N, C-alpha and C positions, 0 to 999 in steps of 0.2 A: 691610463690602464682601465679605469672604471667604465668608460663608455664601451671599450672592447668587451669587458665582462658582461655588460648589459646586452650588447648585441649578441654575444654568444648564448646567453640565457634565452633571449628571444628566439634565436634560431633553433635552439634545442626544443623549446616549447612548441614552436611551429612544426618541427619535424614530428614530435610526439603526437600532436593533434592530427597531422596528416595520416600517420600510421593508424591512429584510432578510428578516424573517419573511414579509411579504406577497409578496415576490419569490419566495422559496423555495416558498411555497404554490402559486403559479401554475405553477412548474416541476413540482412533484409532481403537481398535477392533470393536467397535460399528459402526463407520462411514465407515470403509473400509472392513468390513467382514474378518478381519485378525484373525488368531489363537492367543490365549493369548501369546504364546511364541514369535511369530513374532511381535506382537504389542509391547511387552515389549522391544524387541531388537530395534525397530524403536523409541520407546520413549526414550531409553537411547541415541541413536544417536541424537534425537531431543534436548535433554538436553545439550549435548556437543556442538551442532551447535548453540544453543541459546547463550551459553557463548562465543563462537567464534564470533558471530555476534556483541555482545557488544564490544569485543576487536577491531573488524574491524571498527565499527562506531567511537570509540574513536581515533583510529589511523588516520581515515579520517580527524578528526578535527585538528590533530596536524600537518598535512602536510602543507608545504609552497605552495604558488600558483603555482610555477613552478613544484613542485613534484606532485601536484594534476592534473595538465594538462598532465604530463607524464603518470601517472597512468590511466588517462581517456582514453588513446589510446587503452587500452585492450578492450574497449567497441566499438571501431570504426568498427562496422560490416556494411555490405552493407545496411541492412534494416534501421539501425539507421542513416547512412549517407544520405539515401534517405529522411528520415524525416527532417533531418537538412537542406537539400537542399530545401525542400518544405517550411519550416519555413522561410528560408532566402529570398525566392522569393514571399511569400504571407503574407499578414497581417491579415489573418483570425485568430479568437480566437481558442485556442486549450486547451482541457482538457486531461491531462496526468494522466491516472488512473492505479493504481497498487495495489498489495497485499503485505502483510508483509512476504517477502521471499527474501533471497539473500542480496546483498549489495546495497540497494536502494540509499544511499547517493552518492556513487561513480558513479553509473549509471546516476543518476540525474545530477551530475556535468558534466559528459561526454556529455550529450545532451545539457544542457543549456549553457555550456561554449562556445559552437559553434554557439550560436544564440544571437548575440549582439543587444543591444538596444531594448530588449523586456521586457515588464513589467511582472514579474512573481509573482503569488500569490500562496503561500503554505498554503493549508487548513489543519488546526489542531483543535482538540477540545480544547487543552490547548496551552499555549504559547510555542514557539519552545524551545527546550532544549539548553543549552549553547553550546553543541557539534554541533547541527544543525546550530546555529547562527554563529559559526566559519566557517562552510562550506558555508553558505549563504553569509557571508562577502567576501569570495573568489570570489563568483559569482559577487558581487557588484564591486569588483576590476576589473572584466572583462567588466564593463560598463553596467551591467544589474541592473534593479531596482527590488529588492526582497522584498516582503511584506508577512508577515505571517498573515493570516486571521483566527481568532478563530471562528469556526462554531457556537459556543454557544452565541456569542455576537449579540446584536440587529443590524440589517442592514447588516449582513454578506452576505446574499444571494444577496442583491442589489449590494454590492461591487464586488462580484464575477461576477455578470451579466454585470455590467458596464466594468469590466476589460476584459471580453471576447469580448464584443461588440467593444472594442477599440483595439482588436488584441492581447490581453494579453495571457499568458500561465498560466493555473491553474493546480497545481499538488495536487493530492489527493489519498487517499486509499479508497477502496470500500469493503474490507473484514471485515466489522464492524457490530455489532449488533445494536438493536434499541436504546441502551443507547447513541449512537453517533449521532442519528438523525432519520428522517422518513425512513421507510423501506418498502420493498416489499417481498411477499412470492416467493421463488425461489427454484428450484431443484438443490441440491448439492449432487452428487453421487445418492443415492437412497432416500435421505431424503429432507424434506421441511425445508428450513432455511429462515431467515429474515435478509437481508443485506441492508445497507443504499442505497438509490436510488439517493442521492444528486449529485454524479458526472454526471449521465445521465441526470437528470433534468436540471442541469446547462447548459449542452451542448445543449439540445433540446431548452430550452427557449432562449438561446443566438444564436441559429443556428450556433453552433461552430463545430469544428472537435474533435471527441472523439478518443483518441489513447490509447488503453490498452497496458501496457508493464509489463513484468515479469522479475525479476532478480533472479538468482540462481547460484549455483556452479556446474561445470561439469569439474573438473580438474583445471579449472580456472574460474574467475568470468565471468558470462554471463548476457546479457540483450537482451531479445527477444521482438521486437515490433510487435504487431499483426495488422491485417488489420484494417484500420481506417474507421470511419463512419462520414460522413459530413452531418449534419442536416441542410437542406436548408429551403424550405418553410414550414410553420407550417402545420403539418399533420391534417387530419380530425379527427383522434383518437389519441390524444397525449398520453393518458394513456397507450394505447396498444403499441405504439412505445417505450415508456419508459420501459414497462414490457419486451418487446422482447430484447431491447438493454441490459438491466440488466441481463437477462438470458444468453445472449451471453457472457457477462463479467464473469459470474459465470462458464460457461462451459470452458472458457479459463483458469480460475484459477484451475478448477478441473483437467484439463489435466496435468498441471505442478505439482499439489499437488499429484496426483496419481503416477506420474513418480518419485517424490522424496518427499514422505510424511514427512520425517524427517526434511525437510528444511522449511516447513510452520510454522511460529512462532506463529500463532494464534489458535493452537489447544485448548489451555486453554479457549478460548472464544466460542468454538463450542456449549457447553451446553446452553449458553445464546442466541446464534444464532438460536437454535432450539425452543426457547420460542416464543409463539404466542402473540405479544403485544396486539392484539385485544381482548384477553381474560381478560384483566385487565384494570386499569385506563389509560393506554397509547393507547387506541383504536384508537385515532385520528392519530397516527403516520403512519398508513398504508394508509391514504387517501391523495389525491392530494391537 
């Protein structure tokens, strides 16, 4: 009976994977104006990369501190080293904003392991996974104070603001729909989407440095740091500044997603990103 159960489980998983790939192909065809055949090919590659990403993240948690530091060297590119040099010489607060693409955990370790004695706040909607906690523990072993801030908890925004004003580093994702927090309407390819505005709001309010970065695979793991934005004096039109900065983040994400659409792991959330929250009971989420 056991082999039959195993076969049944395998068939169920295969059917679920097929359904998932078909759904993602439809989303890609719509968003990217791809043909059905091309979209299906991309969706199959996306499914394989999603499974690979899971294995990569688990292997990151199993590394020793020495192994993690050695692997981090692959990310030691000039733009990253310039950021590290800046962080070592300045105590300004920094928001590191990224999307769900590539090997974010290893890239994060590569940057943060080179910045000793900085308070790091990892923004999550839920508690960090055991895997992430293992990686964060390695950062703590390097002398960094790592704190996971749950964005849904009372006082989260104040903790982030205080951390930034004291020169801390805030790490957060921004390719998220309204179920993860207040959003803004933005242009993503040819479509209007609603992505969370929290990373930019935090940087503006704390007059911090906003550093977008994107991780991806290009024969080997890559991490590209984008031009940074330093928010100094409070602007006369803060809402407009936040809108423009968020659109800049989306355009950065779009460039990388267009280049390698199969590597963006949040295609399944795009339908939710297209929803206008102001049309329902969550109307207040689009307001400052």
